[in-house]
VOKOLFI-735049 format. One record per residue (C-alpha): y, z, x. Coordinates in steps of 0.2 Angstrom, whole numbers, padded with zeros to 4 digits, always signed. Each point is the difference from the previous one (the first is absolute). Layout:
<rs>
YZX;...
</rs>
This chain:
<rs>
+0903+1237-0265;+0013+0014+0000;+0002+0017-0008;+0017+0006-0007;-0005+0018+0004;+0000-0003+0019;+0016+0005+0009;+0007+0002+0018;+0007+0017+0006;+0017+0000+0008;+0003+0014+0013;+0016+0002+0010;+0001+0008+0017;+0013+0013+0004;-0001+0018+0007;+0006+0017-0005;+0012+0001+0014;+0014-0009-0010;+0000+0012-0014;-0002+0000-0018;+0015-0010-0005;-0005-0014+0012;-0018+0000-0007;+0007+0000-0018;+0010-0016+0004;-0016-0008+0008;-0010+0003-0015;+0014-0007-0012;+0001-0016+0011;-0019-0002+0000;-0001+0003-0019;+0014-0013-0003;-0009-0012+0012;-0017+0002-0009;+0008-0002-0017;+0009-0016+0005;-0015-0008+0008;-0011+0003-0015;+0013-0007-0011;+0005-0016+0009;-0012-0002+0014;-0012-0010-0010;-0014+0010+0008;-0018-0001-0005;-0003+0019+0001;+0011+0015-0004;+0008+0010+0014;+0000+0019-0002;+0012+0011+0010;-0010+0015+0004;+0012+0010+0011;+0006+0002+0018;-0010+0003+0015;+0007+0016+0009;-0015+0008+0009;-0017-0004+0007;-0009+0010-0014;+0010-0009-0014;-0004-0017+0007;-0019+0004+0002;+0000+0006-0018;+0007-0016-0006;-0012-0011+0011;-0015+0010-0007;+0006-0003-0018;+0003-0019+0004;-0018-0002+0006;-0009+0008-0014;+0010-0007-0015;-0007-0017-0006;+0016-0004-0008;+0010+0001+0016;-0003-0016+0010;+0012+0002+0014;+0014+0010+0008;+0018-0006+0004;+0010+0010+0012;+0018+0000+0004;+0009+0009+0014;+0017+0004-0009;+0005+0013+0014;-0009+0004+0016;-0018+0006-0003;-0008+0007+0016;-0016-0009+0002;-0012+0014+0005;+0000+0007-0017;-0007-0017-0007;-0015+0000+0012;-0012+0011-0010;+0003-0008-0016;+0001-0018+0006;-0017+0002+0009;-0007+0004-0017;+0007-0014-0010;-0013-0013-0006;+0011-0011-0010;+0013-0014+0004;+0016+0006+0008;+0017-0009-0001;+0014+0006+0011;+0016-0005-0009;+0014-0003+0013;+0015+0001-0011;+0015+0011-0004;+0009+0005-0015;+0017-0008+0004;+0001-0018+0005;+0015+0000+0011;+0008+0013+0012;+0015+0008-0009;+0012+0000+0016;+0015+0007-0009;-0010+0016-0006;-0015+0002+0012;-0002+0017+0008;-0014+0011+0006;-0005+0005-0017;-0003-0018-0004;-0009-0003+0017;-0012+0015-0003;-0004-0006-0017;-0002-0018+0003;-0009-0002+0016;-0015-0011-0005;+0002-0010+0016;-0003+0016+0010;-0014+0006-0011;-0009-0017-0001;-0003+0000+0019;-0007+0018+0000;-0012-0004-0015;-0005-0017+0007;-0005+0007+0016;-0012+0012-0007;-0008-0013-0011;-0002-0011+0015;-0008+0014+0009;-0012+0004-0014;-0004-0019-0001;+0003+0000-0019;+0002-0019-0002;+0013+0004-0013;+0012-0013-0007;+0019+0001+0005;+0012-0007-0012;+0018-0002+0006;+0014-0004-0012;+0013+0007-0012;-0009+0007-0015;+0011-0009-0013;-0003-0018+0007;-0012-0011-0010;-0009-0006+0016;-0005+0018+0004;-0006+0002-0018;-0011-0015+0002;-0007+0006+0017;-0004+0017-0008;-0008-0008-0015;-0011-0011+0011;-0005+0015+0011;-0004+0010-0016;-0012-0014-0005;-0009+0001+0017;-0001+0019-0001;-0008-0001-0017;-0013-0013+0006;-0003+0012+0015;-0005+0014-0012;-0009-0012-0012;-0010-0007+0015;-0011+0016-0001;-0005-0005-0018;-0005-0018+0004;-0018-0002-0005;-0009-0017+0004;-0016-0005-0007;-0010-0014+0008;-0011-0010-0011;-0013-0006+0013;+0003+0000+0019;+0011-0009+0012;-0002-0019+0001;-0014-0003+0013;+0005-0005+0017;+0019+0003-0002;+0008+0011+0013;+0017+0004-0006;-0005+0008-0017;-0010+0014+0009;+0007+0017+0004;-0002+0019+0002;+0001+0007-0018;-0001+0018+0006;+0015-0003+0012;+0009-0008-0014;-0002+0015-0012;+0005+0012+0014;+0016-0010+0005;+0005-0008-0017;-0009+0010-0013;-0010-0014-0007;-0016+0002-0008;-0012-0015+0001;-0016+0000-0010;-0014-0013-0001;-0009-0005-0017;-0013-0013-0002;+0005-0014-0011;-0014+0005-0012;+0011+0015-0005;+0014-0012-0005;-0012-0011-0009;-0006+0014-0011;+0018+0003-0005;+0002-0019-0004;-0015+0001-0012;+0008+0014-0010;+0016-0010-0004;-0001-0006-0018;+0004-0018-0006;+0014+0007-0011;+0009+0008+0015;-0002-0017+0009;+0008-0009-0014;+0014+0012-0001;+0005-0002+0018;-0003-0019-0001;+0014+0000-0014;+0011+0009+0012;-0003-0014+0013;+0006-0013-0013;+0016+0009-0002;+0004+0002+0019;-0007-0016+0008;-0001-0018-0002;-0018-0006-0003;-0004-0015+0011;-0017-0008-0006;-0001-0014+0013;-0017-0008-0001;-0009+0014-0009;-0003-0001-0019;+0009+0014-0009;-0015+0010-0005;-0007+0000+0018;+0017+0004+0007;+0002+0015-0012;-0017+0006+0006;+0005+0000+0018;+0016+0009-0003;-0007+0013-0012;-0012+0005+0014;+0015+0004+0011;+0006+0010-0015;-0016+0010+0000;+0001+0002+0019;+0018+0007-0002;-0005+0013-0013;-0015+0005+0010;+0009+0001+0016;+0014+0010-0007;-0011+0013-0008;-0010+0002+0016;+0016+0003+0009;+0007+0012-0012;-0017+0010-0002;+0000+0003+0019;+0019+0002+0002;+0001-0015+0011;+0016-0010+0003;-0006-0013+0012;-0016-0011+0002;-0008-0014+0009;-0013-0013-0005;-0010-0012+0010;-0006-0017-0005;-0016+0002+0010;-0005+0015-0010;+0001-0003-0019;-0017+0004-0006;-0002-0007-0018;+0018-0002-0003;+0003-0017-0007;+0017-0003+0009;+0010+0008+0014;+0014+0010-0007;+0015-0010+0001;+0012+0001-0016;-0007+0017-0002;+0006+0006+0017;+0017-0009-0001;+0004+0009-0016;-0005+0017+0007;+0011-0003+0015;+0014-0004-0011;-0002+0018-0008;+0001+0007+0018;-0018+0002+0006;-0002-0004+0018;-0012-0014+0005;-0008-0010+0014;-0014-0012+0001;-0016+0000+0010;-0001+0019+0000;+0016+0002+0010;+0004+0018-0005;+0014+0002+0013;+0010-0014-0008;-0004+0006-0018;+0007+0017+0005;+0015-0007+0008;+0003-0011-0016;+0000+0016-0011;+0011+0009+0013;+0013-0014+0000;-0001-0002-0019;+0005+0018-0002;+0014-0002+0013;+0007-0015-0009;-0003+0005-0018;-0013-0014-0001;+0014-0013+0002;-0005-0017+0008;-0013+0009+0011;-0018-0005+0002;-0015-0005+0010;+0001-0017+0009;-0010-0010+0012;+0006-0013+0013;-0008-0016-0004;+0007-0016+0007;+0016-0005+0010;+0013-0014-0002;+0003-0006+0017;+0014-0013-0003;+0012+0003+0014;+0016+0009-0007;-0008+0005-0016;-0015+0010+0005;-0006+0013-0012;-0016+0009-0006;-0010-0001-0016;-0006+0016-0007;-0014+0001-0013;-0017+0006-0003;-0016-0006-0008;+0007+0007-0017;+0009+0016+0002;+0018-0004+0003;+0011+0015-0006;+0010-0005-0016;+0014+0011+0004;+0005-0015+0011;+0001-0012-0014;+0016-0009-0003;-0006-0010-0014;-0011+0003-0015;-0018+0001+0007;-0013-0012-0007;-0018+0005-0002;-0011-0013+0008;-0019-0001+0001;-0007-0009+0016;-0014+0000+0012;+0000+0013+0014;-0010-0010+0012;-0008+0016+0008;-0010+0014-0007;-0012-0010-0011;+0007+0006-0017;+0008-0008-0015;+0017-0007+0000;+0013+0015+0000;+0016+0001-0009;+0016+0004+0009;+0019+0001-0002;+0009-0014+0010;+0019+0000+0003;+0013-0003+0013;+0007+0015+0011;+0017+0007+0000;+0013-0003+0013;+0009+0013+0011;+0000+0010+0016;-0016+0010+0002;-0012+0009+0011;-0018-0003+0004;-0011+0015+0005;-0018+0001+0007;-0009+0015+0007;-0013-0002+0013;-0013+0012+0007;-0001-0002+0019;-0014+0012+0002;+0010+0014+0008;+0015-0001-0011;+0007-0008-0016;+0015-0012+0003;+0012-0007-0013;+0007-0018+0001;+0017-0004-0008;+0007-0017-0001;+0016-0005-0009;-0001-0017-0010;+0011-0011-0011;-0010-0004-0016;+0005-0016-0010;-0006-0008-0016;-0009-0016+0004;+0004-0014-0012;-0012-0013+0007;-0014-0002-0014;-0018+0004+0005;-0010-0006-0015;-0017+0003+0008;+0003+0017+0007;-0008+0013-0012;+0008+0016+0007;+0018+0008+0000;+0010-0004+0015;+0013+0010+0010;+0009-0008+0014;+0011+0007+0014;+0009-0004+0016;-0005+0012+0014;+0013+0010+0011;+0006-0001+0013;-0007-0017+0000;-0016-0009-0005;-0008-0001+0017;+0005+0017+0008;-0004+0009-0016;-0017-0006-0002;-0004+0001+0019;+0006+0019+0000;-0010+0003-0016;-0016-0007+0007;+0002+0008+0018;+0002+0017-0008;-0015-0002-0011;+0007-0001-0017;-0012-0004-0014;+0000-0014-0012;+0001+0011-0015;+0017+0008-0003;+0011+0008-0012;+0017-0009-0003;+0016+0006-0009;+0017-0006-0004;+0005+0017-0006;-0001+0010+0016;+0008-0001+0017;-0008+0001+0017;+0010+0016+0003;-0009+0008-0015;-0017-0005+0007;+0005+0007+0017;+0006+0016-0008;-0018+0002-0008;-0008-0004+0017;+0010+0014+0008;-0004+0012-0014;-0018-0002+0004;+0002-0002+0019;-0008-0017-0001;+0003-0013+0014;+0008-0016-0006;+0006-0017+0006;+0015-0008-0008;-0001-0018+0004;+0017-0007+0005;
</rs>
């Protein structure tokens, strides 16, 4: 999900007007800050100080190098002194990677006993920030502005969160979705403009008939299936229910066969997200359930019924969250008891195991639709915490992102007849207004939910790609 060779470049604004001695101090301060942030900032990626920005040509050269180097995934700028904004125009126009304007300064407090004009000329970020901020606003860069003292832990946290978003922005261009079959017939919200999605977000979406997957399924050996089944034994609780053990084993082992085949297919095509559709299974004996859940747990994006937009968003947020408590969800049914309203999230089979708070059980049960044999799936209860739910819709002339904050909780009420995993949450700002705004805006029933990300991070990404969004509040 991450690459340790990736890094962010740190560039500090100044100008030659101040002389060599001042610029040398700027460089020393910037290097000290870089070293300290890398040591104690608990950042997901390394920061590299690459020098001061003193001229238009120098800035343009840096921006060009940031663009073409795959290991550089974003730029952090700091206006230590006063950096005239005109010299940033040419280079900033060229920049194609995420930009963070770090509004900070080397000293935390003003040294009133010793402050003089030498100090003022050196430490005038408050002056430089406004000049630099103006030109970014004029150029419509949609950059992030992070304000705070560079040694503070809350600043480190915000910086780390932005880094994860910036990494996901870059990796969005590498998201490749394979659709096994088409979209579910007669469903509107799963449709969308794939060309526009590739232009705007970098996503590649390819169709393959289910027969191509079936051919891969038939290549899987029984020995491979048995080996994976033994792994299941170690990881999960087996719940046989009404099934004789030998029949139960057959059903579960078929999911193992599907898992192996799906993963091979995805790896061969360099895909990292996929969809299935219970209306288009060909000669597959089961709808992939357990197989899909295990691939989601590895970091693959997924959505049901051919919903490629949600599959891509799933992969994107998994990258952003380091695949922590993040996955495909679907609104199923409501609890309307006054004062305790909440929503039950599930799916036919494929609830993401990164949400599991307890040891998952493997259960075999009828699906009720699709006309295939009883599939195996993981069942569990979901984790608790403050989270974010995201849905992307295509309105014909534009894409729009819906963001809703929720409070997930772990349900303790038994559900002995429910054969799917369950996640429950309370909707913010409140049950009625949250649902009303979601529906009036056109939000889909398929979502990606996460307890590892904040709405601010989702908004940061939307701004990076110039995507209209609605934060329900």
